N, C-alpha and C positions, 0 to 999 in steps of 0.2 A: 448414542450412537458412533460412526464412524462415517470417515470420509475419504477418500479419493478421487486423486484427479492426475492424470495424464495428458500435456502436451507438446506436441514435436511441432515448432515451428521453424518453416525455411522459408528464408528472406532473402529475394536479387531486387533489390534499389539500383539505377541507372539516374544521374543527375548531369543532364550536357552540358554545361559551361562554357563550352566553346565548341563551332561545328565539327570539327574533328577531335573536341575531347569532353570523354565522359569521366566522370566520378563513381565507383562502380560498390555495392555495397553488397556483399554475399557471405550472412552469414546463416546458422541454423542454432538452435537452442534448444532441449529437452528440457520439459519440468517434471517433476515429480513431488506431487504433495497430497500428504496424509493426515490426518487428524480423526483423535477420538476427544468423545465429548461426555456430559453430562450434567442433567437438568433438576434440581428437586423447592419444593415448595413446604413449609412446614407452617401450620397456624396454631400454636398455642393458643391464641383466645377468639372467641369474635371480630375483636376490635385490631389485631393486630395481627402480621402476617411474614413471615422474613421466607426470600426465594434468589436463588442462584443459580449462578453454572460455571464448571470449567472447560476447557478445551484445553486438549493440547497439541502444539501444529508443530509439521517437520517440514521441511520443504527442500527439495536438490536440483540441483540448475548447472546443466553442463552446455558449455558455451563453445562458439566455433567460429572463427570469423576471417575472413580474408577482404582486405581492403586496396581498393586497385585504380590508379589511373590510366583506362584505357584509352590510346591513341592509334599511331601507325605504329607507332615500334613499341609492341605491347611489351611488356613486363609483368613476371608473374612474383608479386610478392610473400613471403613467407607468410603462412595459414597459423593463426594462432589459438592457443585454447587454453580454457580454463574452466572451472569447478567450482561450482560452491554448496555446502549444506548447512541450513541453520533450522536452531530449534527453540519454539518459546514456548510460554502457557498463555491464557487469553482469561476472561470470565469475567462473570459480573454477579455481585451479589447488590441486594435494596429491603430495605425494612419499608411495612408498610402499615400504617395508624388510619383506621376507620372511625373517627368518634361518633358518628352517623351518618345513617345510611344515604349515599349519592354523592360523600368525599372522601377525601384519601391524600391524607400527605404523605409525601413518600422521601427517600435519600437514598438514591444510590451511588457506586461505584463501579466500574470497568475498566480491564485492560486490553488493548487495542493491539493490533500486532500487524504489520508488513513485511512481508519475504525479501530477500538480495532482491536487486535488480543487473544487468549488465547492460551498457549502452548499447546499440548496436549499430548508432549513427553514424560512425565515422568513415569520413568521405577521402578520406587518402592513405597511400602505401606508407607512408610517416607516423600515422596516428597524433592526427592532425588533434585530437581532444587530450594527450597526452596517455598517461596510466589509466582512462578511463575506457580505454580499446579492452581489455580485458581485466579490468579491475572492479570489482563488483559495490554496487552502491549497497550502503550498510543497512539490517532490514529498521524499520520503524515501529517505534513503541508510544503508545500515546495511553496516558493515565487520566480519565475523565471522575467527575465529580458532580453529582445532580441534585437539586432537594426544589419540592416542586409540591404542588398540589392539584388535584383534579376530582371537577365536580360536578354534580349532574343537580339543577335544580328545577325550580316551578314542573312538576312532575315531568321531568326531564325535559320540558322545551326551551330550557338553558342549557349548556355545556359551558363551563369556565375552567381554564388551565391558566395556569403560571410555574416558571420555572427558574432558577438560576444556575448555569452549569459553569465548569472553568476544566480545559481540557491542557494537559500538560505534554507536549513533546519529548520526543528524545530519537535523536537522526532523523528527525521531517525531512521524507522526499519531498523536491520541489523541481521544479524544471529550470532550465536558461535555457535561453537562447544563447549559440555562442556563433560568430564569425569562425570561418576554417580559413586555413593558409590556401586550399584553392577558390576560395570566395563563395562557397556555398553555407548558408547557414543551416545550422542544424539545433535540433531540441535537446540538450544533454538533462539527463536526470543526477541529481547530486543529494547530496545531503545537508540541508541546516543544521548550524553547532546545537540553536533552539528552536523551540517556537510557542507562547503561552495564549490561548485562547478563554477570555473570558463574555461572557455573554450574558440577557435573560431572556424571557419568549412571556407574552402573553397572550 
C-alpha cells in the first residue's frame, strides 16, 4: 500500500500582555508526507507463525515565521524561513506459538518514528526561544520489544492476557513550558537525550 498527506497550516496568534502591547505569532507551515508499506504472514506449521510489516516514511516541511511586538509604534521584524526533509524505515515482526487451541505465546519487535517539528510559538521579534525559531526538532525513534501470552479459556468465557515490554527512545520529543522575555509562557517542543520505558500488563 501507499499513503500521502499534504497539510497547509496558517497561524496568527495574538497575546495581549499589556493594554497597548500585543505579542504576535504569524507563521505558515506546509507538510508533505508519504509512505509505502507491505505486510506478510507466514505459517510454516499449525502451531507456529511469523508476521511482520515494513514501511518507508518520508516527510518534508516548509516553515515561515514572523514574530512581532505590536504597539503604538509598529516595527516589522524580518521573516525567517526554514525547511527540513527526513526519511526513515518503520515496521514490526512478531513470532507466534500456539501449543494448544486458545493459547498464543508471542514475541514482538517494532520500530516507530515521529517526523521533525518546528516550534511556531515564539512571541517576540528577538526570538525568545533562541535558535528554536527556525531550528527543527529532530525526529523521534523508538525501538519496542514485547513478550506475552493471549488466551481464551473456559469455552471463551474467560480471556487472559499478560505482557512485558521495553521501549528505547532516541531523540524523544517532549514539551517544556518556558517563560519568555515578554512575559508570556509558551510550550516548546524539544528533544530529550534519552528515555527508556519498562512495564508489564495483566
